[in-house]
C-alpha positions in Angstrom: -9.4 -0.7 12.5 -8.1 2.7 13.6 -5.2 3.3 11.2 -5.5 6.1 8.7 -5.2 4.1 5.5 -7.1 1.1 6.6 -8.8 -0.8 3.8 -12.6 -1.0 3.9 -14.2 -4.3 4.9 -12.9 -7.0 2.6 -15.6 -9.5 3.4 -15.3 -13.1 4.3 -12.0 -14.8 3.9 -11.9 -18.4 2.6 -9.5 -20.6 4.4 -7.5 -23.0 2.3 -7.5 -26.7 3.4 -4.3 -27.7 5.3 -3.0 -29.8 2.5 -3.7 -27.2 -0.1 -1.9 -24.6 2.0 1.1 -26.9 2.4 1.2 -27.4 -1.4 1.1 -23.7 -2.0 4.0 -23.1 0.4 6.0 -25.9 -1.1 5.5 -24.6 -4.7 6.6 -21.1 -3.6 9.7 -22.6 -2.0 10.7 -24.5 -5.1 10.6 -21.3 -7.2 12.2 -19.0 -4.7 15.2 -17.0 -6.0 18.5 -16.9 -4.2 20.7 -13.9 -3.2 19.8 -10.6 -1.6 16.2 -9.6 -2.5 14.2 -6.4 -2.2 11.0 -7.4 -0.5 8.2 -4.9 -0.5 5.0 -5.6 1.6 1.7 -3.8 1.5 0.3 -3.2 5.0 -3.5 -3.6 5.2 -4.7 -7.0 4.3 -1.1 -8.2 3.9 0.8 -7.4 7.1 -2.3 -6.5 9.1 -5.6 -8.3 9.6 -8.8 -6.3 9.5 -8.8 -6.1 13.4 -5.4 -4.3 13.2 -3.5 -7.4 14.5 -0.4 -8.7 12.8 -0.7 -11.6 10.4 0.4 -14.8 12.1 4.1 -15.5 12.3 5.1 -12.4 10.4 7.4 -10.8 13.0 9.6 -13.9 13.2 9.5 -14.5 9.5 10.5 -10.8 8.7 13.4 -11.1 11.3 14.6 -14.3 9.7 14.5 -12.8 6.2 16.4 -9.7 7.4 19.0 -11.9 9.1 19.8 -13.7 5.9 20.4 -10.4 4.1 17.2 -9.5 2.4 16.0 -5.8 2.3 12.4 -5.8 3.7 10.4 -2.6 3.4 6.8 -1.4 3.3 4.9 -0.1 0.3 1.6 1.3 1.3 -1.2 3.8 0.7 -0.8 5.0 4.3 0.9 8.3 5.1 4.2 8.2 6.9 2.5 9.0 10.2 0.8 5.6 10.2 3.5 3.7 8.4 6.4 4.0 10.9 4.2 2.6 13.7 3.8 -0.6 11.7 7.6 -0.7 11.1 8.0 -0.6 14.9 5.6 -3.4 15.4 7.4 -5.5 12.8 10.8 -4.6 14.3 12.3 -3.3 11.1 14.3 -0.2 10.2 14.5 -0.4 6.4 16.6 2.1 4.5 13.4 3.2 2.6 9.6 3.2 3.0 7.1 3.9 0.2 4.1 5.8 1.5 1.0 7.5 0.1 0.7 5.1 -2.8 4.1 6.0 -4.1 3.9 9.8 -3.8 6.3 9.8 -0.8 9.5 7.9 -0.3 11.0 8.1 3.1 14.8 7.5 3.7 16.4 6.4 7.0 19.0 8.9 8.4 21.8 6.9 9.9 22.3 3.2 10.6 19.6 0.6 11.4 19.5 1.7 15.0 18.4 5.2 14.0 14.7 6.1 14.4 14.9 9.2 12.1 13.6 9.3 8.5 13.5 12.1 6.0 11.6 12.7 2.8 13.8 11.4 0.0 11.3 12.0 -2.8 7.9 13.7 -2.9 5.5 14.0 -5.8 2.7 16.6 -5.9 0.0 17.9 -8.1 -2.6 20.7 -8.2 -5.8 19.1 -6.8 -8.2 21.9 -7.9 -9.7 20.2 -11.0 -10.2 16.8 -9.5 -11.6 18.2 -6.2 -14.1 20.4 -8.2 -15.2 17.4 -10.3 -15.6 15.1 -7.3 -17.3 17.7 -5.2 -19.9 18.2 -7.9 -20.7 14.5 -8.1 -20.2 13.4 -4.5 -21.9 16.0 -2.4 -22.0 13.8 0.7 -18.4 12.5 0.5 -15.7 13.2 3.0 -12.4 14.5 1.6 -8.7 14.5 2.8 -5.6 15.8 1.2 -1.9 15.2 2.2 0.5 18.0 1.8 4.2 17.6 0.8 5.4 18.0 4.5 3.0 15.3 5.7 0.3 17.6 7.0 -3.2 16.3 6.4 -6.3 18.4 5.9 -9.9 17.0 6.0 -13.4 18.2 5.6 -15.4 15.8 7.8 -14.6 12.9 10.1 -13.6 9.7 8.3 -14.6 6.5 10.0 -11.6 4.1 10.8 -9.0 6.7 9.7 -6.4 8.1 12.0 -6.8 11.8 12.0 -4.4 12.6 14.9 -2.5 15.7 13.9 -4.8 16.4 10.9 -6.6 19.7 10.6 -10.3 20.1 9.7 -10.8 22.8 7.0 -13.6 23.9 4.7 -13.7 22.1 1.4 -12.5 25.1 -0.5 -9.2 25.2 1.5 -8.2 21.7 0.2 -6.9 23.1 -3.1 -5.0 26.1 -1.7 -1.6 24.4 -2.5 -0.1 21.4 -4.3 -0.8 18.0 -2.6 0.6 14.5 -2.6 -2.7 12.8 -2.7 -6.5 13.3 -2.4 -8.6 10.7 -0.5 -12.4 10.5 -1.0 -14.5 8.4 1.4 -18.2 8.0 0.5 -19.9 5.4 2.7 -22.9 5.2 0.4 -20.8 4.3 -2.6 -19.5 0.9 -3.7 -16.3 0.1 -5.5 -18.4 -0.3 -8.7 -20.0 3.1 -8.1 -16.5 4.7 -7.9 -15.3 2.9 -11.1 -18.4 4.1 -13.0 -18.0 7.6 -11.7 -14.3 7.9 -12.6 -15.1 6.7 -16.1 -18.0 9.0 -16.4 -16.4 12.2 -15.3 -13.0 11.3 -17.0 -10.5 12.0 -14.3 -7.3 13.1 -16.1 -3.8 14.2 -15.1 -3.9 11.9 -12.0 -3.5 8.3 -11.0 -6.1 6.7 -8.8 -6.8 3.6 -6.8 -10.2 2.4 -5.7 -10.7 0.5 -2.4 -13.0 -2.5 -2.1 -15.7 -0.2 -0.9 -16.3 3.5 -0.3 -12.7 4.7 -0.9 -10.9 6.5 -3.7 -7.3 7.5 -3.5 -5.8 9.9 -6.0 -2.1 10.5 -6.7 -0.2 12.6 -9.2 -0.4 11.3 -12.8 1.9 8.4 -13.4 2.7 7.9 -9.7 2.0 4.6 -7.9 3.8 2.1 -5.7 5.7 0.8 -8.7 7.3 4.1 -9.7 8.5 4.7 -6.1 9.8 1.1 -5.8 11.7 1.4 -9.1 13.4 4.5 -7.6 14.2 2.6 -4.4 15.5 -0.5 -6.3 17.9 1.7 -8.3 19.1 3.5 -5.2 19.8 0.2 -3.5 21.4 -1.4 -6.5 19.3 -4.5 -6.4 18.7 -6.3 -9.7 15.1 -6.2 -11.0 14.8 -10.0 -11.0 15.5 -10.0 -7.2 12.4 -8.1 -6.4 9.5 -9.7 -4.5 6.3 -7.8 -3.8 3.2 -8.9 -1.9 -0.2 -7.3 -1.5 -4.0 -7.7 -1.7 -5.6 -4.6 -3.0 -6.2 -2.8 -6.3 -3.5 -0.2 -5.4 -1.0 -3.1 -5.5 -1.7 -4.0 -9.1 0.9 -1.7 -10.7 3.7 -2.8 -8.4 2.8 -6.4 -9.1 2.9 -5.8 -12.8 6.2 -3.9 -12.5 7.8 -6.7 -10.6 6.7 -9.5 -12.9 7.5 -7.5 -16.1 11.1 -7.0 -14.9 11.7 -10.6 -14.0 10.8 -10.4 -10.3 8.0 -12.0 -8.3 4.6 -10.8 -7.2 2.4 -12.8 -4.8 -1.2 -11.9 -4.1 -2.9 -12.6 -0.8 -5.5 -15.3 -1.2 -8.4 -13.0 -0.1 -7.6 -10.4 -2.7 -9.9 -9.8 -5.7 -9.5 -11.6 -9.0 -7.8 -8.7 -10.8 -5.1 -8.6 -8.1 -4.5 -12.4 -8.5 -4.2 -11.9 -12.2 -1.7 -9.1 -11.9 0.5 -11.1 -9.5 0.4 -14.5 -11.3 1.1 -16.2 -8.0 -1.4 -16.5 -5.1 -0.4 -17.3 -1.6 -2.2 -18.0 1.6 -4.6 -15.4 3.1 -3.5 -12.8 5.6 -5.3 -14.7 8.4 -3.3 -17.8 7.5 0.0 -16.1 7.7 0.5 -15.7 4.0 3.5 -13.4 4.2 5.2 -15.5 6.8 4.8 -18.7 4.7 6.5 -17.0 1.7 9.4 -15.5 3.7 10.1 -18.7 5.5 10.4 -20.4 2.1 13.1 -18.0 0.8 
C-alpha cells in the first residue's frame, strides 16, 4: 500500500458464510434510521483494502446514499494530501473532511462541483516533550510530524507511507514549532510493545492511537476523530441520533463511542480487533466482502 496513512498489515481476514452475511445485512437494514444522516467512514481497512483497491461495491453504494440525501464524508488518520485522492476515487465532494485523526477539519469552498478545500479547524501542540521521551526509548524508530499548514517533516524513510512533498530533516528539527500530530513507525515493535511503552513512560498532554503493528499516532490532548466529527455535526445541523460511523482500527474507537453514546450508530468492520467491535456494538461484513456497501444499500 502506498498511501501515507496506510494501516500496517492486519493479518488474515475471515470471510463470513453467505447465509451469515445475508443475515447481518438484513439485521442492519431492520434497524436502519430514516431521514438525512451524517455518515463518516474511515479509509484504510474500511473504504480501502490492504492492496489499496476500493472495497467491493462501495462507489455505487456511496453514490446511492448521497442521492437519497445523506451526507457522506471521510474521517481518517491520513493527512489531507492523501485524503482528497480517496474522495476523488469515491466520487464525493462532501462539505467537510476529518483528517489527521481529528486534528484537521477541511471545508469545501463553493458548491459540490468545487475542488477547493480550506482548513476550517486545526489543533496543534508542542511536540518537544513527547519527541524527547520517544526518542530516548525508540532509538531506531522513524518519526514524522505534520505542521498546521499540512507540511510534513520526517527523519527517515517510512515504508508504505506517501512522502511526496514531505521534507527530510534531523530529529531535532521536528520540535521547532507546534504540530498537528506526531507519527512514530518502529518496524521492530508490535502493538503490544507500543501499549507497554506508552504506559511505562506515561505520555501526558496528548492523545494517541496505536496501529495494529509498528505504528503510533499522537495528536493534541483530547483530540480524536470524535471531537472533530462533533464539530462537523453541529455545523451541519444534523441530530446526534442521525449519525453513522464505520471503521476498523483503534483510532476509530472514540468516534464509535461518541456515536453510540449520543444515540447514533457505529458499525465495526468484521476484520477489526475485539476492542473495536466492543466500542461499536454492531459488527458488519469485512472490507473484502464489501462491508460499507452492504450497510449503505440497507439505508
